[in-house]
VEXTOR-746874 format. One record per atom (N, C-alpha, C): residue in three letters; x, y, z. Coordinates in pm, whole numbers, padded with zeros to 5 digits, always signed. Layout:
<sites>
ALAXYZ...
</sites>
This chain:
<sites>
MET+07952-04023-04423MET+07999-03922-04332MET+07884-03866-04250SER+07765-03863-04305SER+07651-03809-04231SER+07616-03898-04112ALA+07637-04030-04123ALA+07611-04120-04010ALA+07706-04089-03895ALA+07831-04061-03926ALA+07928-04027-03822ALA+07891-03894-03757ALA+07845-03799-03837ALA+07805-03669-03782ALA+07684-03685-03691LEU+07588-03769-03728LEU+07471-03792-03644LEU+07510-03859-03513ALA+07600-03956-03520ALA+07645-04024-03399ALA+07717-03927-03306ALA+07801-03841-03361ALA+07872-03742-03280ALA+07774-03645-03217ALA+07674-03601-03293ALA+07574-03509-03240ALA+07495-03574-03127ALA+07464-03701-03142ALA+07390-03773-03038ALA+07471-03781-02910ILE+07601-03806-02922ILE+07688-03815-02804ILE+07698-03679-02736VAL+07720-03574-02814VAL+07730-03439-02757VAL+07599-03401-02692GLY+07487-03433-02757GLY+07356-03400-02702GLY+07330-03473-02571ALA+07371-03596-02562ALA+07351-03673-02439ALA+07432-03616-02325VAL+07553-03570-02356VAL+07639-03513-02253VAL+07587-03378-02208ALA+07529-03301-02300ALA+07486-03166-02271ALA+07350-03159-02203LEU+07278-03272-02194LEU+07146-03270-02134LEU+07155-03232-01987PRO+07057-03161-01936PRO+07057-03127-01793PRO+07031-03251-01709ALA+07063-03242-01582ALA+07041-03354-01491ALA+06894-03392-01493SER+06867-03517-01501SER+06729-03564-01508SER+06681-03610-01371ALA+06556-03641-01364ALA+06499-03691-01239ALA+06563-03824-01200ALA+06610-03899-01299ALA+06673-04028-01268ALA+06799-04009-01185ASP+06866-03895-01200ASP+06986-03869-01121ASP+06953-03856-00973HIS+06828-03827-00943HIS+06788-03804-00804HIS+06702-03917-00750ALA+06690-04023-00826ALA+06608-04136-00783ALA+06671-04205-00663ARG+06584-04254-00577ARG+06633-04329-00462ARG+06684-04465-00508PRO+06789-04517-00444PRO+06835-04651-00481PRO+06724-04751-00452GLU+06710-04848-00540GLU+06605-04947-00523GLU+06637-05037-00405ARG+06542-05051-00317ARG+06557-05137-00201ARG+06531-05281-00245PRO+06610-05376-00195PRO+06585-05514-00232PRO+06444-05555-00191LYS+06380-05636-00272LYS+06245-05681-00241LYS+06247-05789-00134TRP+06347-05872-00139TRP+06365-05979-00040TRP+06508-05969+00007GLU+06529-05958+00136GLU+06664-05935+00186GLU+06696-06019+00308ILE+06825-06044+00324ILE+06874-06101+00448ILE+06879-05984+00545SER+06787-05983+00639SER+06770-05866+00725SER+06848-05875+00855ALA+06887-05995+00897ALA+06968-06011+01018ALA+07031-06150+01019VAL+07146-06160+01087VAL+07215-06288+01102VAL+07266-06300+01244GLN+07238-06413+01308GLN+07298-06447+01437GLN+07391-06565+01408TYR+07517-06533+01373TYR+07610-06638+01331TYR+07685-06702+01445ASP+07692-06637+01561ASP+07762-06691+01677ASP+07658-06717+01785SER+07618-06841+01797SER+07516-06879+01894SER+07558-06836+02034PRO+07473-06761+02105PRO+07509-06717+02241PRO+07533-06837+02333GLY+07627-06824+02421GLY+07659-06931+02515GLY+07761-07027+02457ARG+07769-07143+02520ARG+07865-07246+02477ARG+07820-07309+02347ASP+07915-07335+02259ASP+07887-07408+02135ASP+07892-07558+02165ASP+07782-07609+02221ASP+07779-07750+02262ASP+07693-07837+02170ARG+07649-07782+02058ARG+07569-07851+01957ARG+07436-07904+02010SER+07388-07848+02121SER+07256-07885+02171SER+07150-07823+02079HIS+07028-07874+02086HIS+06919-07817+02005HIS+06903-07669+02034ARG+06910-07635+02162ARG+06893-07496+02203ARG+07003-07408+02143SER+07128-07453+02150SER+07240-07375+02097SER+07234-07364+01945LEU+07206-07475+01877LEU+07198-07474+01731LEU+07086-07382+01681ASN+06976-07377+01754ASN+06864-07295+01710ASN+06880-07147+01744LYS+06983-07115+01821LYS+07015-06973+01845LYS+07108-06918+01739GLU+07144-07000+01643GLU+07218-06958+01524GLU+07114-06952+01412TRP+07098-06835+01349TRP+06991-06819+01251TRP+07021-06707+01152VAL+06941-06708+01044VAL+06941-06602+00943VAL+06796-06560+00925GLU+06773-06429+00918GLU+06639-06378+00894GLU+06626-06325+00752LEU+06515-06358+00688LEU+06481-06305+00556LEU+06356-06221+00571THR+06355-06107+00504THR+06240-06018+00508THR+06190-05991+00367ASN+06059-05999+00351ASN+05991-05962+00228ASN+05947-05817+00247THR+06009-05723+00177THR+05979-05581+00195THR+05862-05535+00109THR+05807-05626+00028THR+05694-05590-00059THR+05562-05621+00011ARG+05454-05579-00051ARG+05320-05609+00002ARG+05271-05746-00042ARG+05334-05801-00144ARG+05288-05928-00201ARG+05362-06047-00142ASP+05289-06158-00128ASP+05351-06283-00085ASP+05449-06329-00192VAL+05552-06402-00150VAL+05647-06460-00245VAL+05660-06609-00216ASN+05655-06688-00321ASN+05673-06832-00309ASN+05823-06861-00312LEU+05878-06909-00202LEU+06022-06937-00192LEU+06057-07081-00230ASP+05961-07156-00280ASP+05988-07294-00320ASP+06101-07298-00422GLY+06207-07371-00392GLY+06322-07382-00481GLY+06430-07279-00455TRP+06406-07179-00370TRP+06509-07082-00334TRP+06609-07151-00241THR+06729-07095-00230THR+06830-07152-00141THR+06899-07044-00058LEU+06942-07086+00060LEU+07026-07006+00148LEU+07153-07087+00168LYS+07267-07030+00131LYS+07391-07108+00128LYS+07505-07035+00198GLY+07589-07113+00268GLY+07709-07061+00331GLY+07830-07087+00243GLU+07942-07025+00277GLU+08064-07042+00198GLU+08115-07185+00195ASP+08089-07260+00300ASP+08137-07398+00304ASP+08049-07494+00224GLY+07945-07442+00162GLY+07860-07524+00077GLY+07731-07572+00141HIS+07719-07557+00274HIS+07593-07597+00338HIS+07480-07516+00278THR+07378-07586+00229THR+07269-07520+00160THR+07136-07559+00222TYR+07053-07458+00244TYR+06917-07483+00291TYR+06822-07456+00174PRO+06754-07560+00124PRO+06656-07539+00016PRO+06518-07512+00075PHE+06454-07407+00030PHE+06317-07379+00074PHE+06223-07472-00002ASN+06136-07539+00072ASN+06040-07630+00012ASN+05899-07593+00056HIS+05815-07564-00040HIS+05673-07536-00014HIS+05656-07431+00095TYR+05723-07318+00080TYR+05711-07210+00179TYR+05678-07080+00108ARG+05579-07010+00160ARG+05538-06880+00107ARG+05558-06776+00216LEU+05638-06674+00185LEU+05664-06565+00279LEU+05566-06452+00249GLU+05486-06420+00346GLU+05384-06317+00328GLU+05449-06180+00307GLY+05371-06090+00249GLY+05419-05953+00229GLY+05450-05885+00361ARG+05557-05808+00362ARG+05603-05734+00480ARG+05624-05824+00602ALA+05668-05947+00577ALA+05691-06043+00685ALA+05837-06086+00688THR+05876-06143+00800THR+06012-06194+00820THR+06005-06338+00866VAL+06097-06420+00816VAL+06109-06558+00860VAL+06252-06578+00911ARG+06264-06653+01018ARG+06395-06685+01077ARG+06426-06831+01046ILE+06543-06854+00983ILE+06586-06989+00949ILE+06690-07032+01051HIS+06652-07126+01138HIS+06739-07175+01245HIS+06823-07291+01192THR+06943-07306+01247THR+07033-07413+01205THR+06985-07549+01251GLY+06935-07559+01374GLY+06902-07688+01433GLY+06770-07746+01388GLU+06722-07839+01471GLU+06598-07910+01440GLU+06481-07844+01510GLY+06365-07852+01445GLY+06245-07797+01503GLY+06128-07814+01409ARG+06014-07764+01451ARG+05892-07773+01371ARG+05871-07641+01298ASP+05866-07648+01165ASP+05849-07527+01084ASP+05715-07460+01111THR+05719-07325+01116THR+05599-07243+01129THR+05607-07133+01024ASP+05509-07044+01023ASP+05512-06931+00929ASP+05631-06839+00953SER+05675-06827+01079SER+05782-06733+01111SER+05916-06797+01145ASP+05920-06930+01157ASP+06044-07000+01191ASP+06056-07127+01107LEU+06171-07141+01041LEU+06203-07261+00965LEU+06330-07322+01023TYR+06349-07451+01004TYR+06462-07521+01064TYR+06539-07600+00958MET+06671-07587+00961MET+06757-07658+00867MET+06771-07805+00904ASP+06740-07840+01027ASP+06751-07977+01079ASP+06895-08028+01074ARG+06988-07943+01108ARG+07131-07979+01112ARG+07170-08011+01256ARG+07272-08093+01268ARG+07324-08129+01400ARG+07460-08067+01428ASN+07500-07976+01339ASN+07625-07903+01356ASN+07603-07761+01307TYR+07686-07669+01353TYR+07673-07529+01316TYR+07701-07509+01167VAL+07632-07415+01107VAL+07646-07385+00965VAL+07732-07261+00945TRP+07709-07157+01023TRP+07772-07027+01001TRP+07898-07014+01085ASP+08008-06976+01020ASP+08136-06957+01087ASP+08128-06834+01177ASN+08179-06846+01299ASN+08174-06735+01395ASN+08265-06620+01357TYR+08364-06643+01274TYR+08464-06541+01247TYR+08451-06477+01110SER+08413-06554+01011SER+08407-06500+00876SER+08325-06593+00787ASP+08221-06540+00725ASP+08137-06622+00639ASP+08048-06529+00557THR+07977-06589+00462THR+07879-06516+00382THR+07757-06605+00365ALA+07640-06550+00395ALA+07513-06617+00369ALA+07460-06560+00238THR+07427-06647+00142THR+07380-06602+00011THR+07242-06659-00017LEU+07152-06571-00059LEU+07016-06609-00095LEU+07003-06606-00247ARG+06953-06716-00304ARG+06930-06724-00449ARG+06786-06771-00473ASN+06730-06726-00585ASN+06593-06766-00617ASN+06590-06904-00683ASP+06472-06946-00727ASP+06456-07080-00783ASP+06520-07096-00921HIS+06570-06986-00978HIS+06645-06993-01104HIS+06796-06979-01080GLY+06837-06979-00952GLY+06977-06966-00918GLY+07030-06824-00923ARG+06940-06727-00942ARG+06983-06587-00950ARG+07006-06529-00812PHE+07113-06451-00800PHE+07147-06384-00675PHE+07036-06289-00633ILE+06997-06297-00506ILE+06897-06207-00449ILE+06962-06115-00347ASP+07036-06170-00252ASP+07101-06089-00148ASP+07207-06174-00080ASP+07297-06107-00009ASP+07392-06178+00075ASP+07426-06092+00196ALA+07483-06156+00295ALA+07531-06088+00416ALA+07663-06153+00454SER+07763-06070+00479SER+07896-06120+00515SER+07940-06060+00648TRP+08028-06131+00715TRP+08087-06082+00839TRP+08230-06131+00847GLY+08304-06071+00937GLY+08445-06107+00952GLY+08529-06043+00844GLY+08620-06121+00785GLY+08715-06070+00688GLY+08655-06028+00556HIS+08532-06070+00525HIS+08474-06043+00394HIS+08414-05905+00384ARG+08321-05874+00468ARG+08258-05742+00477ARG+08193-05692+00350HIS+08161-05777+00254HIS+08084-05729+00139HIS+07939-05766+00161HIS+07851-05690+00100HIS+07710-05716+00118HIS+07634-05665-00001GLY+07545-05746-00054GLY+07470-05709-00173GLY+07345-05630-00143GLY+07295-05633-00023GLY+07171-05563+00007GLY+07181-05488+00136GLY+07068-05470+00202GLY+07064-05387+00321GLY+07063-05465+00449GLY+07109-05588+00450GLY+07103-05671+00568GLY+07191-05622+00681ARG+07151-05662+00800ARG+07226-05624+00918ARG+07286-05749+00980HIS+07398-05734+01045HIS+07468-05848+01104HIS+07464-05833+01255HIS+07425-05939+01321HIS+07420-05936+01468HIS+07512-06040+01524
</sites>
């Protein structure tokens, strides 16, 4: 019976505690986030290199430290997946992942696709790390859910 009394006292004590500093803590900002999406390429959808490369997703590293994105993925609802290979995103930097073909740089990566990846009306871009763990997502259209602080353009 004393164990039950101790458990009850612990519950009452936890409820009666005053508000702690944790109640006023700021929500944790994602360390790596989908910061912007251009899902509807401006102009005609003619699958030209120029048009395909105007469809993109931006990732931002909000920390001061570089992050190795090798093995991370960016995936759309239809299953199109972009695997990051041998890419390091510097601290407080942003990289833009274009749908079309091009030469990768520190600030621009290319999926090398010949067709559009992101649906103009409704889709979700999901970022996962090299262990398959969810990092962030951005949705538009009918979905409207979002795991982080990303913006949709």
